[in-house]
C-alpha positions in Angstrom: -32.8 39.3 11.9 -31.6 42.8 11.3 -29.2 44.4 13.8 -28.6 48.0 14.9 -25.6 48.5 12.7 -26.3 52.2 11.8 -28.8 53.2 14.4 -30.8 51.7 17.3 -33.8 49.9 15.9 -37.2 50.0 17.5 -39.8 47.3 17.9 -42.4 46.1 20.5 -43.7 43.0 22.1 -46.9 42.5 20.0 -50.4 43.1 21.4 -52.1 46.4 20.7 -55.7 47.6 21.4 -58.4 46.3 19.1 -60.9 48.8 17.7 -64.4 48.7 19.2 -66.2 47.3 16.1 -63.8 44.3 16.2 -64.3 43.9 19.9 -68.1 43.9 19.4 -67.8 41.1 16.8 -65.3 39.1 19.0 -67.7 39.3 21.9 -70.6 38.1 19.8 -68.6 35.2 18.5 -67.3 34.3 22.0 -70.8 34.2 23.5 -72.4 32.4 20.6 -74.5 35.4 19.5 -75.3 36.1 15.8 -72.6 37.8 13.8 -71.7 38.0 10.1 -68.5 36.1 9.3 -67.7 38.1 6.2 -68.0 41.3 8.3 -65.8 39.7 11.0 -63.1 38.8 8.5 -63.2 42.3 6.9 -63.0 44.0 10.2 -59.9 42.0 11.2 -58.2 42.8 7.9 -58.9 46.5 8.3 -57.7 46.5 12.0 -54.4 44.8 10.9 -53.9 47.3 8.1 -54.5 50.2 10.4 -52.3 49.0 13.2 -49.4 48.4 10.8 -49.8 51.9 9.5 -49.9 53.4 13.0 -46.8 51.5 14.1 -44.9 52.9 11.1 -46.2 56.5 11.8 -45.1 56.1 15.4 -41.5 55.3 14.3 -41.5 51.5 15.0 -39.0 49.7 12.7 -39.9 46.1 13.3 -43.6 45.7 13.3 -46.3 43.1 13.6 -50.1 42.7 13.2 -50.9 43.9 16.8 -52.4 40.5 17.5 -55.7 41.9 16.3 -57.3 38.6 15.6 -56.6 37.1 19.1 -58.8 37.6 22.1 -56.0 36.3 24.4 -53.2 33.8 24.3 -55.1 31.2 26.3 -58.3 31.5 24.2 -56.6 31.5 20.9 -55.3 28.0 21.6 -58.8 26.8 21.3 -58.9 28.1 17.7 -55.5 26.7 16.8 -55.4 23.3 18.5 -57.7 20.3 18.4 -58.1 18.5 21.8 -59.5 21.4 23.8 -63.1 22.2 24.8 -64.9 24.4 27.3 -65.4 23.0 30.8 -67.7 24.1 33.6 -68.9 27.6 33.6 -67.3 29.9 36.2 -68.0 33.4 37.3 -67.8 36.0 34.5 -65.1 38.1 36.3 -62.2 36.1 37.8 -59.1 37.4 39.6 -55.9 37.2 37.7 -53.6 38.0 40.5 -52.8 35.7 43.4 -50.0 34.5 45.6 -47.8 36.7 47.8 -48.7 39.9 45.9 -52.4 39.6 46.5 -51.9 38.5 50.1 -49.7 41.6 50.7 -52.1 44.0 49.2 -55.6 42.6 49.6 -57.4 45.9 49.7 -55.7 47.1 46.5 -56.5 44.0 44.6 -60.1 43.8 45.8 -60.6 47.2 44.1 -58.3 46.4 41.2 -60.2 43.3 40.1 -63.4 45.5 39.8 -61.6 47.8 37.3 -62.5 48.2 33.7 -59.7 45.9 32.5 -61.3 42.9 34.2 -64.9 43.8 33.6 -64.7 44.7 29.9 -62.9 41.7 28.5 -64.6 40.1 25.5 -63.8 36.5 26.6 -66.4 34.6 28.5 -64.1 33.1 31.1 -65.5 29.6 30.5 -62.2 27.7 30.9 -60.8 25.4 28.3 -59.3 22.1 29.1 -57.4 19.4 27.2 -59.8 16.5 26.8 -58.4 14.7 23.8 -55.3 14.2 21.6 -53.8 17.5 20.5 -53.2 18.4 16.9 -52.8 21.6 15.0 -55.5 23.4 12.9 -53.7 25.6 10.3 -56.6 27.7 9.0 -56.4 30.6 11.5 -52.6 31.2 11.2 -53.0 31.1 7.4 -55.6 33.9 7.6 -53.4 35.9 10.0 -50.4 35.6 7.7 -52.4 36.6 4.7 -53.9 39.6 6.5 -50.4 40.8 7.6 -48.9 40.4 4.1 -51.8 42.4 2.7 -51.2 45.2 5.3 -47.5 45.3 4.3 -48.2 46.0 0.6 -46.7 49.4 -0.3 -45.2 50.2 3.0 -41.5 50.3 4.1 -40.4 48.6 7.3 -37.2 47.1 8.5 -38.6 43.7 9.4 -41.8 42.0 10.5 -42.5 39.5 13.3 -45.4 37.4 14.4 -46.0 36.3 18.0 -47.0 32.8 19.0 -47.5 31.3 22.4 -45.0 28.9 24.0 -45.9 25.2 24.7 -46.5 26.3 28.3 -50.2 27.2 28.4 -52.4 27.8 31.3 -55.1 25.3 30.4 -55.8 22.2 32.4 -54.8 18.7 31.2 -57.5 16.1 31.5 -56.2 13.7 28.9 -52.5 13.1 29.0 -51.0 10.9 31.7 -48.3 13.3 32.8 -47.7 17.1 32.5 -44.5 16.4 30.5 -46.4 14.3 28.0 -49.0 17.1 27.7 -46.3 19.8 27.4 -44.6 18.0 24.5 -47.9 17.3 22.8 -48.5 21.1 22.8 -44.9 21.7 21.6 -45.3 19.4 18.6 -48.5 21.0 17.6 -47.3 24.6 18.1 -44.2 23.8 16.0 -46.5 23.8 13.0 -47.5 27.4 13.7 -43.8 28.4 14.3 -42.8 26.9 11.0 -45.7 28.5 9.1 -44.6 31.9 10.3 -41.0 31.3 9.2 -42.2 29.9 5.9 -44.2 33.1 5.3 -41.0 35.1 5.5 -41.5 36.6 9.0 -39.6 36.5 12.2 -41.1 34.3 14.9 -41.6 35.7 18.4 -42.3 33.2 21.1 -44.2 34.7 23.9 -43.5 33.1 27.3 -44.3 35.4 30.2 -44.3 32.6 32.7 -41.9 30.2 31.1 -38.5 31.1 32.8 -40.2 31.8 36.2 -40.1 29.3 39.0 -43.6 28.1 40.0 -44.7 29.7 43.2 -44.9 27.4 46.2 -42.8 24.7 44.6 -39.5 23.8 46.4 -36.4 25.2 44.8 -35.0 22.0 43.4 -38.4 20.9 42.0 -39.1 24.3 40.6 -35.8 24.3 38.7 -36.7 20.9 37.1 -40.0 22.3 36.0 -38.4 25.4 34.4 -35.8 23.1 32.7 -38.5 20.8 31.3 -40.4 23.8 29.9 -37.4 25.2 28.2 -36.5 21.8 26.8 -40.0 21.4 25.4 -39.8 24.9 23.8 -36.4 24.1 22.2 -37.9 20.8 21.0 -40.6 22.8 19.2 -38.0 25.2 17.8 -35.7 22.5 16.5 -34.4 23.2 13.0 -35.5 26.8 12.9 -32.5 29.1 12.6 -32.0 31.1 15.8 -31.6 34.4 13.9 -35.2 34.1 12.9 -36.5 33.7 16.5 -37.2 36.2 19.2 -38.2 35.2 22.7 -40.3 37.5 24.9 -40.9 37.3 28.7 -42.0 39.7 31.4 -42.6 39.8 35.1 -46.3 40.4 35.1 -49.0 42.2 33.1 -51.0 43.7 36.0 -50.8 47.3 37.3 -49.9 46.9 40.9 -47.1 47.2 43.6 -45.3 44.2 42.1 -42.9 43.9 45.1 -42.7 40.1 44.6 -41.5 40.2 41.0 -38.7 37.9 40.1 -35.5 39.7 39.0 -33.6 39.7 35.7 -30.6 38.2 37.6 -32.8 35.2 38.5 -34.2 34.8 35.0 -31.3 35.6 32.7 -29.8 32.1 33.0 -33.0 30.2 32.0 -33.7 32.8 29.3 -30.3 32.3 27.7 -30.9 28.6 27.4 -33.7 29.2 24.9 -32.7 28.7 21.3 -33.5 32.2 20.1 -31.5 35.0 18.5 -33.0 37.8 20.5 -34.4 38.1 24.0 -37.1 40.7 24.9 -37.7 41.5 28.6 -39.1 44.1 30.9 -36.7 47.0 31.7 -38.7 50.2 31.9 -41.0 49.2 34.8 -39.6 51.1 37.8 -39.2 47.8 39.7 -36.7 46.8 37.0 -35.1 49.9 35.6 -31.9 49.3 37.5 -31.4 45.8 36.1 -29.1 46.7 33.3 -26.4 46.1 35.8 -27.0 42.4 35.2 -25.0 42.7 32.0 -22.0 43.9 33.9 -21.6 40.3 35.0 -23.4 38.4 32.3 -21.7 38.3 28.9 -24.1 38.2 26.0 -23.4 35.1 23.9 -21.9 35.8 20.5 -24.5 36.6 17.9 -27.3 37.3 20.3 -29.5 40.4 20.6 -31.3 41.8 23.6 -34.6 43.8 23.4 -35.1 45.6 26.7 -38.3 47.5 27.2 -37.8 51.3 27.2 -41.4 52.1 27.7 -43.7 50.2 30.0 -47.2 48.7 30.1 -47.2 49.1 33.9 -48.4 52.8 34.0 -49.8 55.5 31.8 -47.0 58.0 32.1 -45.2 58.6 28.8 -41.5 58.2 29.3 -39.4 61.1 28.4 -37.2 60.6 25.3 -34.1 61.8 27.1 -34.6 59.2 29.8 -35.1 56.6 27.1 -31.9 57.7 25.4 -29.9 57.5 28.6 -31.2 53.9 29.2 -30.4 52.9 25.7 -26.8 54.2 26.0 -26.3 52.3 29.2 -27.4 49.0 27.7 -25.3 49.7 24.5 -22.2 50.4 26.5 -22.7 47.0 28.2 -23.6 44.7 25.3 -22.6 46.6 22.2 -24.9 48.9 20.2 -25.2 46.3 17.4 -26.5 43.7 19.9 -29.3 46.0 21.1 -32.8 46.7 19.8 -35.4 48.4 22.0 -39.1 47.9 22.6 -41.7 48.0 25.3 -42.0 45.9 28.4 -45.1 43.9 27.5 -48.2 44.1 25.3 -50.4 47.1 25.6 -53.5 44.9 25.3 -52.6 41.4 26.1 -56.4 40.6 25.9 -59.1 41.9 23.8 -60.7 44.4 26.2 -62.7 47.6 25.9 -60.7 49.4 28.5 -57.0 48.5 28.3 -55.0 49.5 31.3 -52.8 51.7 29.1 -55.1 53.9 27.1 -54.5 53.4 23.4 -53.7 57.1 22.8 -51.1 56.8 25.6 -49.6 53.6 24.0 -49.0 55.4 20.7 -47.5 58.4 22.5 -45.1 55.9 24.3 -44.1 54.5 20.9 -43.4 58.0 19.6 -41.2 58.7 22.7 -39.5 55.3 22.1 -38.6 56.3 18.6 -37.4 59.8 19.6 -35.3 58.3 22.4 -33.7 55.8 20.0 -32.9 58.7 17.6 -31.2 60.7 20.4 -29.3 57.6 21.6 -28.2 56.8 18.0 -26.8 60.3 17.7 -24.7 59.8 20.8 -23.6 56.2 20.0 -22.7 56.8 16.4 -21.7 60.4 16.3 -20.6 61.1 19.8 
C-alpha cells in the first residue's frame, strides 16, 4: 500500500453511479425480463473503463472499478455465494431507515422514503435468505477483475483497490443453527473473494458500514459481544493476507437526513483498530462528524497504519471548497503524520444501482475535483510550508 511520502494521496470508498444503459440491463436481469448477455457484458466493461478514466481525470490517485457490476452489496451476495435464494415477495419500495432516527423525524422520513433514490432502484426488493450450505462461486469476481485489468491498460495510477463485503451481511439465516455458525460460513466463503483480489495484484477494501456499530436495542454488554464476534469473523476471513494490502471502510449511515443519532468516531475507533487492516476509511466530512479529528489527540495511530478520512461527503450535494478540504487535511496530518494519511470521500456516491442517486453524478465528480485540489493545497503547506 502506497503512502503519502511526497504529497497527500487521494482515493475514495468505491461505488459510483452506473450509466443508464447498464441500469436498464440490470433491471431486466433482476426482474427476469429478456436481455442479451453479450450486450450486458459489453456494457459493464465499457462502464468500468469509463469510470476508471473519469477518476483519473478528476485527480484520484488510488482508483477502482466504481462497483459498476454490482446492484447492491446485499444483492451481489446472491451472485457470489451458493446457499441463498429469494424468499417471499414484499412491497416494491421498502423503508431503509428505522430506529430512533425515524421515530424522531417521522414526517421527514415519510417524505424521504418516497424520493427518487428509493423509487428508482433496479433491485426488486424480493429478499434473499440463507437456505442451504454456503460456498463461493468464483465466476463473477473473475469477470470483475478481468474488466478492471482491461480498463487499466495504458493508464497511469498510483494504485488500485477492489471493494468486497464483510462477512456481516443483512440477509436472514434459515439454515445454520446459530448466528455465529452462519457468520463464519460467510467468512470462509468470502475469504475466497478476498484472496482472488489480492492474487490479481490489487488492494482489498473490505466494506463494513455496520460492522463496528453496536446493534440498536441490544444491552451494552451483549452488543459488545456481537461486535467482537463480527470482528473476529472478519479477521478469520483475512487470515494470512498481509495487512498492508487491506483497507477497511466504515461509515455512520448512507441516508440523507438529520442523523442526530449517529454513533461517534470515539465510540467506533477501538473496534475499528482491532480489524487486521493496513488502512481505515471513515466518515469525516459529514457536518455531524467534521469535528471528530480531535479523536486522534487521544488515540495514537498504531505503527504502520494509515487513515483515510472522508474530505467530501455523500450526505449532501454541496461541493466542498478546496480550501476547507486543505484545512481539514492539515489538521489530520498534524495529528497522525502526513505519511500516515490518505484522503477520500465519506461513503459511496451510489451504494446501490439506482437511476437517481442522492448525490447527482455531476456533483460527485465535482467533489472529486475539489478533493484533488484540496489535497494539492494541503501538500504545498505540509511539504513546502
